[in-house]
C-alpha positions, -999 to 999 in steps of 0.1 A, spaced: 199 660 -150 176 670 -122 148 649 -106 116 660 -90 102 631 -70 66 623 -61 59 596 -37 24 586 -28 14 561 -2 -20 548 3 -34 549 38 -46 513 35 -20 485 34 7 502 14 34 487 36 21 451 29 23 456 -9 61 464 -8 55 499 -21 60 518 11 74 553 12 109 539 20 107 513 -9 96 540 -34 124 563 -22 151 537 -26 139 529 -62 139 566 -71 173 572 -56 186 541 -75 174 556 -109 188 590 -100 222 575 -93 221 556 -126 212 588 -145 237 609 -124 207 631 -115 202 654 -85 170 651 -66 161 688 -63 126 686 -49 106 658 -32 68 657 -29 52 632 -6 14 625 -4 -7 602 16 -38 597 -4 -60 568 -13 -81 585 -40 -78 574 -76 -91 607 -87 -63 631 -96 -84 661 -86 -81 649 -50 -43 649 -50 -31 684 -41 5 674 -37 6 658 -71 -8 690 -86 19 710 -68 46 686 -81 33 690 -117 32 728 -113 67 729 -99 80 708 -128 64 731 -153 79 762 -137 115 750 -129 
């Protein structure tokens, strides 16, 4: 199994919520290990918008997943 990861951090207070970049990465790596999956591509975005149209890295991750 292969994983493509997408990590989004908000520019406002993400660290305080416990969902920082590092925390998200640890969780993803944990599930990849359980599934014996390889993380083949990682997408990281710093974006506070709730509107998906304002998330170019998310769009790139979806496109990558659809073509690989």
